[in-house]
C-alpha positions, 0 to 999 in steps of 0.5 A: 500500500502506498503512503499518503505522504513521503518526505525523502531527504527533504532539506530547506536552507536560507541565507542569513548574513552570508551564512547558509542555515538549514531550517530543515535538515535531510528529513525523511519519514512516511505518513500513512493514509488516515494517520494523525501525524504531528510535528511538535517542538520549540520555536525555530525547530523547523516544524512550520517550515516542513508543513509549508513545504508540504503545502507548497508554500515554501520551495524545497532546497533538496529532496522530494515530497511525494503524495501517494507515490506521486512527486509533488515537489514542484507542484503548485499549492492549488494542484496538491489537493490539500486543505489548510488551517492556520493559526490566523483563522482568516475568515472573510468578515463580510461573508456569511458562514455558508459563503466562507465554507463554500468559497474554495468550491466557488473559486474552483467553478463548482455548480451552486447546487453542488456547493450547497450540498457540500457546505451542508455536509461539512457544517453538519460534521462540525455541528455548525449548521445553525450558524450558516447564515451568520457572519464570523463576528457573531461566532465565538473563537471555537466556532470560527475555528470550526468554520475554518476547518469546514472551509478546509475539508469541503474540498475533500482534500487528500491531506489536511494540514493544520498549523497551530490551529488552537494557539489563539484560543483560551485553555477551555476552548483548546480542550474542546477543540482537541476533542472536536478535531479528533472526532472529525478525524475519526468520522472522515478518516482523513490524513492529518498533518498537524503542527504545534509547540503544545505537547499536550495537543501532540500527545493527546491527538496524534497517531504518531509524533515527530519531535523536531530539533534543529531541523531534524526529527529527534524521534518519530514514534507513538505518543506513548513510546515517546513518553515511556521510551525517549531516545534522547535526553532532549526528547525526555525533558521536552515531553512531560509536565512537569519535566523529567528530573535529570541528574549527573550520576557516578557509576560506582559500587557500595558494599558490593552493590552496583549503584548510581550516586550523585545529587545526594542520592544513591540508587541501586542498579540490577547487576544486568544494568550495571554490566551494561554500563561497564566502562562508564564512570558517569551517566545522566539519570532521568526519572519522571516526577510520577516515578518517584514514590514516598516510602518507609526509610528502609525502602528508600533510595534517598531522602529529601526535604519538602519545600513546596507543595502544589495541590493539583486536585487528585494529586500534588506536585511536590518540590523537594531538595536533597541534602546537597541542594539538588532540586527534584519534583515528585507528582503523586498522592501525598498524605495531607499530614505532610507539611513543608519542611518535612523530611521524606524518604523517596524511592525510584521506580526501577521499572520506569527510569532512564539512563542517558549517555553523558556526552551524546544524550542518547538513551542507554536505558529508557522506560521499561526497556533494558539497557543496551550498549552505548 
């Protein structure tokens, strides 16, 4: 079966002050038909430039872009068969919602009767049939975004491109629209390529995500795998809120037991894990805040003082400090009797921590996976 979208060694360079800068650097990946694929990363990572090249709004410096095995690298935007929604909703304020949604079909010369039929179908999908006679200024931000999506899907595009479509909405509307977009995706089974800096959007909506860094995909995987099995420290600390705790740890032994030691902590290793770290004097250890547990003293890996407690409802986010001043975050259900200044005994979940190469940041052990050779 052919892939819906293929990026084949795609590179985009710009010249700035006489220097050539690669905004996207030799990017290759396949997106399957019906997949919800998200590019996520910090500002300047190349995610929007990638989307603009897919859309035909930016030229490709080298490499190829293929839709259904057809090379579209030099095909104009209008002929790519795509739908686009951007952060700037850009509706025509003087047109009705009906005319806004139907505008691309009108430009394409479709008969009025067909346009009316397709507009009604798109409006029904997005639950805005009762808004068709209104103007954009009469709608809420979320409703306006639905109209923008309706205008994109009314052409029945091969691929739907969404560039930060929710970033201008407030938190409540963003949550509502995430659900709406997911429902729409399941109903029309379209291939969606989504761009966002918001990891919550990426993790909750996507079939797969590409974590973009400096124009490259640091990891392409399912949201669950990216969270549980990050391939690099940079991926591990980007995904997850609060961010993963990461410390420099010395590989050593204590009373014949292989341990990682540093930051006021001593964490025992299994002999299998220790053997895989043979030759390393130092590593970086990463632990998600939710993988730290308050335990009795005889079960603890280290002790820490509770400095700040932030109630999150069902659980708390706790800011801790070890004896040597290392800051740590723990998330979990904490007894109400614990007060700031209390000394806590903490254990690391042995099934759920990461070890990273001290220089390259590459994962030597991640999540539930065993250690591998460097």
